[in-house]
PAZAPA-4460 file (N, C-alpha, C; in steps of 0.05 Angstrom, whole numbers, plus 32768, in hexadecimal, padded with zeros to 4 digits):
% residues 228
    n_x    n_y    n_z   ca_x   ca_y   ca_z    c_x    c_y    c_z   seq   type   mol
   8011   7FE8   8000   8000   8000   8000   8012   8019   8000     1      D     A
   800E   802A   7FEC   8020   8041   7FE9   801F   8054   8000     2      A     A
   8007   8058   800C   8004   806A   8023   8015   8061   803B     3      S     A
   8014   8047   803F   8023   803C   8056   8041   803A   8050     4      N     A
   8048   8038   8037   8065   8039   8030   8070   8055   8037     5      Q     A
   805F   8069   8032   8068   8085   8039   806C   8088   8057     6      K     A
   805B   807B   8067   805E   807C   8084   8079   8072   808C     7      V     A
   8081   805B   8081   809B   804F   8088   80B2   8062   807F     8      V     A
   80AF   806D   8067   80C3   8080   805C   80C6   8098   806F     9      Q     A
   80B0   80A3   8078   80B1   80BA   808A   80BD   80B3   80A5    10      D     A
   80B6   809B   80AE   80C2   8092   80C8   80E0   808F   80C5    11      T     A
   80E9   8083   80AF   8106   8081   80AA   8113   809C   80AA    12      V     A
   8107   80AF   809D   8111   80CB   809C   8115   80D6   80B9    13      K     A
   8101   80D1   80CA   8102   80DB   80E6   8117   80CC   80F6    14      L     A
   811A   80B2   80F2   812E   80A3   8100   814A   80AC   80F9    15      L     A
   814E   80B1   80DF   8168   80BB   80D6   816E   80D7   80E2    16      K     A
   815A   80E8   80E3   815D   8103   80EE   8165   8101   810C    17      K     A
   815A   80ED   811A   815F   80EA   8136   8179   80DA   813C    18      A     A
   8186   80D0   8127   819F   80C2   812B   819B   80A6   8136    19      G     A
   8184   809A   8131   817E   807F   813B   818B   806A   8129    20      V     A
   8198   8056   8135   81A4   8040   8126   818E   802B   8121    21      S     A
   8188   8026   8107   8173   8013   8101   8179   8006   80E6    22      F     A
   816A   7FF1   80E1   816C   7FE3   80C8   8151   7FD6   80C2    23      A     A
   814D   7FCE   80A9   8135   7FC0   80A1   813D   7FA4   8097    24      V     A
   812B   7F91   8099   8131   7F75   8093   8131   7F70   8075    25      M     A
   8124   7F82   8066   8123   7F7E   8049   8113   7F65   8041    26      G     A
   811E   7F56   802E   810F   7F40   8023   810A   7F29   8036    27      K     A
   8119   7F28   804D   8114   7F13   8060   80FC   7F19   8072    28      T     A
   80F1   7F31   8070   80DB   7F38   8081   80C1   7F2F   8074    29      E     A
   80B0   7F22   8084   8096   7F18   807B   8080   7F23   808D    30      K     A
   8067   7F20   8085   8051   7F27   8096   8053   7F1A   80B1    31      C     A
   804B   7F28   80C6   804D   7F1D   80E1   803B   7F05   80E6    32      N     A
   8026   7F02   80D6   8013   7EEC   80D8   7FF9   7EF2   80E7    33      G     A
   7FF6   7F0B   80EF   7FDD   7F12   80FE   7FC4   7F0B   80EE    34      D     A
   7FC2   7F13   80D5   7FA8   7F0E   80C7   7FA1   7EF1   80C5    35      P     A
   7FB5   7EE0   80BF   7FAF   7EC4   80BB   7FA8   7EB6   80D5    36      I     A
   7FB3   7EC0   80EB   7FAB   7EB5   8105   7F8F   7EBE   810C    37      R     A
   7F87   7ED6   8106   7F6C   7EDF   810C   7F58   7ED0   80FB    38      R     A
   7F60   7EC6   80E4   7F4E   7EB6   80D4   7F4C   7E99   80DF    39      F     A
   7F5D   7E92   80F2   7F5C   7E78   80FF   7F6F   7E63   80F5    40      G     A
   7F82   7E6B   80E3   7F95   7E58   80D8   7FAE   7E57   80EA    41      D     A
   7FAC   7E49   8100   7FC2   7E48   8114   7FDB   7E3B   8109    42      E     A
   7FD8   7E27   80F8   7FEF   7E19   80ED   8000   7E2C   80DC    43      Y     A
   7FF3   7E3B   80CB   8002   7E4D   80BA   800F   7E64   80CB    44      S     A
   8000   7E6D   80DF   800C   7E81   80F0   8025   7E76   80FE    45      F     A
   8024   7E5E   8107   803B   7E51   8115   8053   7E51   8102    46      Y     A
   804E   7E4A   80E9   8064   7E49   80D6   8070   7E64   80D1    47      E     A
   805E   7E78   80CE   8067   7E94   80C9   8077   7E9E   80E1    48      I     A
   806D   7E9A   80F9   807A   7EA4   8111   8096   7E97   8114    49      A     A
   8098   7E7D   8110   80B2   7E70   8114   80C6   7E7A   8100    50      I     A
   80BD   7E7E   80E7   80D0   7E88   80D2   80D8   7EA5   80D8    51      E     A
   80C5   7EB6   80E0   80CC   7ED1   80E6   80DE   7ED4   80FE    52      N     A
   80D9   7EC4   8112   80EB   7EC5   812A   8107   7EBD   8122    53      I     A
   810A   7EA7   8113   8124   7E9E   810A   8133   7EB4   80FA    54      A     A
   8124   7EC1   80E8   8130   7ED6   80D7   8138   7EEE   80E8    55      N     A
   8128   7EF5   80FB   812E   7F0D   810C   8146   7F07   811E    56      M     A
   8149   7EEE   8127   815F   7EE7   8139   817A   7EE7   812B    57      R     A
   817A   7EEA   8111   8194   7EEC   8102   81A1   7F07   8107    58      Q     A
   8192   7F1B   8111   819C   7F36   8113   81A0   7F3E   8130    59      Y     A
   81B1   7F51   8134   81B6   7F5C   814F   81A9   7F77   8151    60      D     A
   8194   7F78   8162   8185   7F91   8165   8179   7F93   8181    61      F     A
   8170   7FAB   8188   8165   7FAF   81A3   8146   7FAE   81A3    62      G     A
   813A   7FBA   818E   811D   7FBC   818D   8113   7FB6   8171    63      K     A
   80FA   7FAD   8171   80EB   7FAB   8157   80D8   7FC3   8157    64      V     A
   80D9   7FD2   8141   80C7   7FE9   813E   80B4   7FE3   8127    65      V     A
   809A   7FE6   812C   8086   7FE0   8118   8073   7FF7   8115    66      T     A
   8069   7FFB   80FD   8055   800F   80F7   8039   8004   80FD    67      H     A
   8035   7FEB   80F7   801A   7FDF   80FA   8016   7FD5   8117    68      C     A
   8000   7FDE   8124   7FFB   7FD4   813F   7FF5   7FB6   8141    69      P     A
   7FED   7FAA   812A   7FE8   7F8D   812A   8003   7F7E   812B    70      H     A
   8017   7F89   811D   8032   7F7E   811F   803C   7F82   813C    71      C     A
   8037   7F99   8147   803F   7F9F   8163   8035   7F8A   8176    72      L     A
   801C   7F83   8173   800F   7F6F   8185   801A   7F53   8180    73      H     A
   801C   7F4C   8166   8024   7F30   815F   8041   7F2B   8166    74      T     A
   8053   7F3D   815D   806F   7F39   8162   8076   7F3D   8180    75      I     A
   8069   7F52   818C   8070   7F58   81A8   8064   7F46   81BC    76      G     A
   804D   7F3A   81B6   8040   7F29   81CB   803C   7F0C   81C2    77      K     A
   8034   7F07   81AA   802E   7EEC   81A2   8048   7EDC   819B    78      E     A
   805C   7EE9   818F   8075   7EDB   8189   8083   7ED3   81A3    79      Y     A
   807E   7EE2   81B9   808B   7EDC   81D2   8085   7EC0   81DD    80      A     A
   8070   7EB4   81D2   8068   7E99   81DB   8078   7E83   81CD    81      K     A
   8087   7E8B   81B9   8098   7E78   81AA   80B5   7E7A   81B5    82      F     A
   80C4   7E65   81B1   80E0   7E65   81B9   80EF   7E7A   81AB    83      E     A
   80FF   7E8A   81BA   810F   7EA0   81AF   80FE   7EB6   81A2    84      D     A
   80E4   7EB7   81A9   80D2   7ECA   819C   80CD   7EE4   81AC    85      G     A
   80DD   7EE9   81C1   80D8   7F01   81D0   80E9   7F18   81C5    86      E     A
   80DB   7F2D   81BB   80E7   7F44   81B0   80DB   7F5D   81BD    87      F     A
   80EB   7F70   81C4   80E1   7F8A   81CE   80D6   7F98   81B5    88      E     A
   80BC   7F9C   81B5   80AE   7FA6   819D   80A0   7FC0   81A4    89      T     A
   80A4   7FD5   8194   8097   7FEF   8198   808A   7FF8   817F    90      V     A
   8075   8008   8182   8068   8015   816B   8078   802D   8163    91      H     A
   8077   8034   814A   8087   804B   8140   807F   8065   814E    92      H     A
   8066   8068   8157   805F   8080   8165   806C   8081   8181    93      T     A
   806F   806A   818E   807D   8069   81A8   809A   8072   81A5    94      E     A
   80A7   8067   8191   80C3   806E   818D   80C6   808C   8186    95      L     A
   80B6   8096   8174   80B8   80B2   816C   80B1   80C5   8183    96      L     A
   809E   80BE   8194   8098   80CE   81AC   80B0   80CE   81BF    97      A     A
   80BD   80B7   81C2   80D5   80B6   81D3   80EB   80C8   81C8    98      D     A
   80EE   80C8   81AE   8103   80D9   81A2   80FD   80F6   81A5    99      L     A
   80E3   80FD   81A4   80DC   8119   81A9   80E1   8121   81C6   100      L     A
   80DA   810F   81D9   80DE   8115   81F6   80FC   8119   81FC   101      R     A
   810C   8108   81F0   8129   8109   81F5   8138   8120   81E7   102      S     A
   812A   812D   81D5   8136   8143   81C6   8146   813A   81AE   103      G     A
   8146   8120   81A8   8154   8117   8190   8145   811F   8176   104      K     A
   812B   8122   8179   811B   812D   8163   8110   8148   816C   105      L     A
   8115   815C   815C   810B   8177   8162   80FD   8183   814A   106      K     A
   80E2   8186   814C   80D4   8192   8136   80DF   81AE   812F   107      P     A
   80E3   81B2   8115   80EF   81CC   810C   80DA   81DF   8102   108      E     A
   80C2   81D6   80FD   80AC   81E7   80F5   8092   81DA   80FD   109      K     A
   807D   81E9   80FC   8063   81E0   8105   8051   81D8   80ED   110      K     A
   803F   81C5   80F2   802C   81BD   80DE   8011   81CA   80E6   111      V     A
   8008   81DC   80D5   7FF0   81EB   80DC   7FD7   81DC   80D0   112      D     A
   7FCD   81C9   80DF   7FB6   81BA   80D6   7FA3   81B4   80ED   113      E     A
   7F8A   81B1   80E6   7F76   81A7   80F9   7F70   818A   80F2   114      N     A
   7F71   8179   8106   7F6C   815C   8100   7F61   814E   8118   115      L     A
   7F57   8136   8113   7F4F   8124   8128   7F60   810B   8127   116      S     A
   7F63   80FD   813D   7F73   80E5   813E   7F63   80CD   8145   117      F     A
   7F66   80B8   8135   7F58   809E   813A   7F6B   808B   8148   118      H     A
   7F62   8081   815F   7F72   806E   816F   7F70   8052   8163   119      D     A
   7F85   8046   8158   7F84   802B   814E   7F7F   8017   8165   120      P     A
   7F6F   8003   8161   7F67   7FF0   8176   7F80   7FE3   8183   121      C     A
   7F92   7FD9   8172   7FA9   7FCA   817D   7FBE   7FDB   8189   122      Y     A
   7FBE   7FF5   8183   7FD1   8007   8191   7FC5   8011   81AB   123      L     A
   7FAB   8017   81AA   7F9D   8021   81C1   7F93   800C   81D5   124      G     A
   7F7C   8001   81CF   7F70   7FEE   81E2   7F80   7FD5   81E7   125      R     A
   7F8E   7FCB   81D3   7F9E   7FB2   81D7   7FB9   7FB8   81E3   126      H     A
   7FC5   7FCE   81DD   7FE1   7FD4   81E6   7FE2   7FEA   81FB   127      H     A
   7FCD   7FF9   81FD   7FCB   800E   8212   7FDA   8028   820C   128      G     A
   7FE0   802D   81F2   7FEE   8045   81EB   7FDB   8059   81DE   129      E     A
   7FD6   806E   81EC   7FC5   8084   81E2   7FD4   809E   81E0   130      Y     A
   7FE9   80A2   81F0   7FF6   80BC   81F2   800B   80C1   81DC   131      N     A
   801A   80AD   81D4   8030   80B1   81C1   8027   80BF   81A7   132      A     A
   8012   80B5   819A   800A   80C2   8181   8002   80DF   8186   133      P     A
   7FF5   80E5   819C   7FEC   8100   81A2   8004   8112   81A9   134      R     A
   8018   8107   81B6   8030   8117   81BC   803E   811F   81A1   135      E     A
   803E   810D   818E   804A   8113   8174   803B   8129   8166   136      I     A
   8020   8126   8166   8010   813A   8159   8012   8156   8166   137      L     A
   8013   8156   8180   8016   8170   818E   8031   817C   8188   138      E     A
   8046   816C   8187   8060   8176   8181   8062   8181   8164   139      A     A
   8050   8176   8153   8050   817F   8137   8041   8199   8134   140      S     A
   8032   81A1   8148   8025   81BB   8147   8008   81BB   813D   141      G     A
   7FFD   81A3   8138   7FE2   81A2   812E   7FCD   81A6   8144   142      V     A
   7FB5   81AD   813C   7F9F   81B0   814F   7F8F   8196   814E   143      Q     A
   7F8D   8188   8165   7F7F   816F   8166   7F63   8173   8170   144      I     A
   7F50   816A   8160   7F34   816A   8169   7F2C   814D   816E   145      K     A
   7F2A   8146   8187   7F25   812A   818F   7F08   8123   8188   146      E     A
   7F04   810B   817C   7EE9   8101   8178   7EDD   80FA   8193   147      M     A
   7EC3   80FA   8195   7EB5   80F4   81AE   7EBD   80D9   81B9   148      D     A
   7EC0   80C6   81A7   7EC9   80AB   81AF   7EE7   80A9   81A8   149      K     A
   7EF8   80AC   81BC   7F14   80AB   81B8   7F22   809A   81CD   150      N     A
   7F3B   8094   81C9   7F4B   8084   81DB   7F3D   8069   81E0   151      K     A
   7F36   8062   81F9   7F2B   8047   81FE   7F0E   8044   81F6   152      D     A
   7F02   805A   81ED   7EE6   8057   81E2   7EE5   805A   81C4   153      T     A
   7EFD   805C   81B7   7EFE   805F   819A   7EF2   8047   818C   154      A     A
   7EE6   804C   8175   7EDB   8036   8165   7EF1   8029   8153   155      L     A
   7EED   8010   814D   7EFF   8002   813B   7EFA   800B   811E   156      C     A
   7F0F   800B   810E   7F0C   8012   80F1   7EFE   7FFC   80E2   157      C     A
   7EFF   7FE3   80EC   7EF2   7FCD   80E0   7F03   7FBA   80CF   158      G     A
   7F1E   7FBF   80CF   7F2F   7FAE   80BE   7F3E   7F99   80CC   159      M     A
   7F3E   7F98   80E7   7F4C   7F84   80F6   7F3F   7F69   80F3   160      G     A
   7F4C   7F55   80FE   7F41   7F3A   80FE   7F3E   7F2D   80E2   161      G     A
   7F4E   7F37   80CF   7F4D   7F2C   80B4   7F38   7F39   80A3   162      G     A
   7F29   7F4D   80AE   7F14   7F5A   809F   7F1D   7F68   8086   163      N     A
   7F37   7F6D   8083   7F41   7F7B   806B   7F3D   7F69   8053   164      M     A
   7F3B   7F4F   8056   7F3A   7F3D   803F   7F1F   7F31   8039   165      W     A
   7F0A   7F3A   8047   7EEF   7F31   8040   7EDB   7F46   8048   166      Y     A
   7EC4   7F45   803B   7EAE   7F58   8040   7E9D   7F4D   8057   167      E     A
   7E98   7F5E   806B   7E86   7F57   8081   7E6A   7F5B   8078   168      V     A
   7E5A   7F46   8076   7E3F   7F48   806B   7E2A   7F53   807E   169      E     A
   7E2F   7F51   8098   7E1B   7F5A   80AB   7E28   7F6E   80BE   170      A     A
   7E16   7F7D   80CC   7E20   7F90   80DF   7E25   7FAC   80D3   171      G     A
   7E31   7FBE   80E3   7E35   7FD9   80DB   7E4E   7FDC   80CA   172      K     A
   7E4F   7FF1   80BA   7E67   7FF9   80AC   7E79   8008   80C0   173      D     A
   7E8C   7FFA   80CC   7E9C   8006   80E2   7EAC   801E   80D8   174      L     A
   7EB8   801C   80C1   7EC8   8032   80B7   7EB6   804B   80B1   175      A     A
   7E9F   8046   80A6   7E8C   805C   80A0   7E83   8069   80BA   176      G     A
   7E7E   8059   80CE   7E75   8064   80E8   7E8A   8075   80F4   177      E     A
   7EA3   806C   80F2   7EB9   807B   80FE   7EBE   8095   80EE   178      R     A
   7EBC   8093   80D4   7EC0   80AB   80C3   7EAA   80C0   80C9   179      L     A
   7E93   80B7   80D0   7E7D   80C9   80D7   7E85   80D9   80F0   180      A     A
   7E93   80CC   8102   7E9D   80DA   811A   7EB2   80F0   8112   181      H     A
   7EC2   80E9   80FF   7ED6   80FC   80F5   7EC8   8114   80E8   182      V     A
   7EB4   810E   80D8   7EA6   8123   80CA   7E99   8137   80DD   183      G     A
   7E90   812E   80F4   7E84   813F   8108   7E97   8155   8112   184      E     A
   7EB1   814F   8111   7EC5   8161   811B   7ECD   8176   8107   185      K     A
   7EC5   8173   80EE   7ECB   8186   80D8   7EE9   818D   80D7   186      K     A
   7EF9   8178   80D5   7F16   817B   80D3   7F1F   8176   80B7   187      V     A
   7F37   817F   80B0   7F41   817B   8095   7F51   8161   8092   188      E     A
   7F58   8155   80AA   7F69   813D   80A8   7F62   812A   80BF   189      K     A
   7F66   8110   80B9   7F64   80FB   80CE   7F80   80EF   80D0   190      L     A
   7F8A   80EF   80E8   7FA4   80E2   80EE   7FA0   80C7   80FA   191      A     A
   7FB0   80B4   80F1   7FAE   8099   80FD   7FCA   808E   8100   192      T     A
   7FCC   8076   810A   7FE7   8069   810F   7FE5   804B   810A   193      A     A
   7FD6   8043   80F6   7FD2   8027   80F0   7FCF   8023   80D2   194      C     A
   7FDD   800F   80C7   7FDC   800B   80AB   7FC0   8002   80A1   195      S     A
   7FB2   7FF2   80B0   7F97   7FEA   80A9   7F84   8002   80A9   196      F     A
   7F86   8012   80BE   7F74   802A   80C0   7F79   803C   80A8   197      C     A
   7F92   8040   80A1   7F98   8052   808A   7F8A   8048   8071   198      M     A
   7F8C   802E   806B   7F80   8023   8053   7F61   8025   8054   199      I     A
   7F56   801D   806B   7F39   801C   806D   7F2C   8037   806C   200      N     A
   7F37   804B   807A   7F2B   8065   807A   7F2E   8072   805F   201      F     A
   7F45   806F   8052   7F48   807B   8037   7F34   806F   8023   202      K     A
   7F2D   8056   8027   7F19   804A   8015   7EFD   8052   801A   203      G     A
   7EF7   805F   8031   7EDC   8066   8038   7ED5   8083   803A   204      G     A
   7EE9   8095   8037   7EE3   80B1   803B   7ED0   80BD   8027   205      I     A
   7ED0   80B3   800E   7EBF   80BF   7FFA   7EA2   80B6   7FFE   206      S     A
   7E9D   80A2   800E   7E82   8098   8012   7E74   80A5   8029   207      E     A
   7E81   80B6   8038   7E75   80C1   8050   7E73   80DF   804E   208      K     A
   7E5C   80EA   8052   7E58   8107   8051   7E68   8114   8067   209      T     A
   7E77   8129   805E   7E88   8138   8071   7EA5   8130   8071   210      G     A
   7EAB   811A   8063   7EC7   8111   8062   7ED1   810E   8045   211      T     A
   7EC2   8118   8032   7ECA   8115   8016   7EE5   8120   8010   212      E     A
   7EED   8135   801D   7F07   8142   8018   7F1B   813D   802F   213      N     A
   7F15   812A   8040   7F26   8124   8057   7F41   8118   804E   214      L     A
   7F57   8123   8059   7F71   8117   8055   7F76   8103   806C   215      E     A
   7F84   80EE   8067   7F8B   80DB   807B   7FA9   80D6   807B   216      I     A
   7FB5   80DA   8093   7FD3   80D9   8094   7FDB   80CD   80AF   217      E     A
   7FF1   80BF   80AE   7FFD   80B3   80C6   800B   80C9   80D6   218      D     A
   800B   80C5   80F0   8018   80D9   8102   8036   80DD   80FB   219      V     A
   8043   80C8   80F3   8060   80CA   80EC   8064   80DC   80D4   220      A     A
   8052   80DA   80C0   8054   80EB   80A9   804F   8108   80B0   221      S     A
   803D   810D   80C3   8038   8129   80CC   8050   8133   80DA   222      I     A
   805D   8123   80EB   8075   812C   80F9   808C   8131   80E5   223      L     A
   808D   8120   80D1   80A3   8123   80BD   80A2   813E   80AF   224      A     A
   808B   814B   80AE   8088   8165   80A1   8096   817B   80B1   225      K     A
   809C   8175   80CA   80A7   818A   80DC   80C5   818C   80DA   226      T     A
   80D2   817A   80CB   80EF   817A   80C9   80F6   817B   80AB   227      I     A
   810E   8186   80A5   8118   8188   808A   812A   8171   8083   228      D     A
***
């Protein structure tokens, strides 16, 4: 997904600016296995996890940094149940917030925008991280208009649990319902911090009154605008 590729590129830009030593796995990196486990295929998840753990153990590093909260949960918590599968895993917003606090990242200019922030399920309710994305947005200089349902009461975007790969025939349109909350705030942008949320909301903005011209951007990309 091109939008999520940009998030990684912007994160890399910020890490270089902060002088962080990092590397990417390249072609040896595979999906963490979250979607296939949520579909119920435990055998395939087991195979994926074992291969990923073996590949990661080839390298010497301190932390795993991930953009996707589903990767955060799977690698940080579920891999720990396998032999040699314990990795200190952080979300990119947590790392960037730490770099801002320590002064290694210093915004050089402000982003003059009004926006609302959507809390991803696996970053918020599953992982307990609500502050880091907001710290980044505040450091960027934007004006945050919180939706009425935020943090631990935020609604799901509807793409978790493998829902990205099939149409849910019954129930509410979760993305549409959440976008309606954004529309109520009359903001120009929606900030998020999850690869699935990015794809899902971008696919639904034209179908909801009040969000037809809404821009959707990851918090890392917003922060990247503050540095040259």
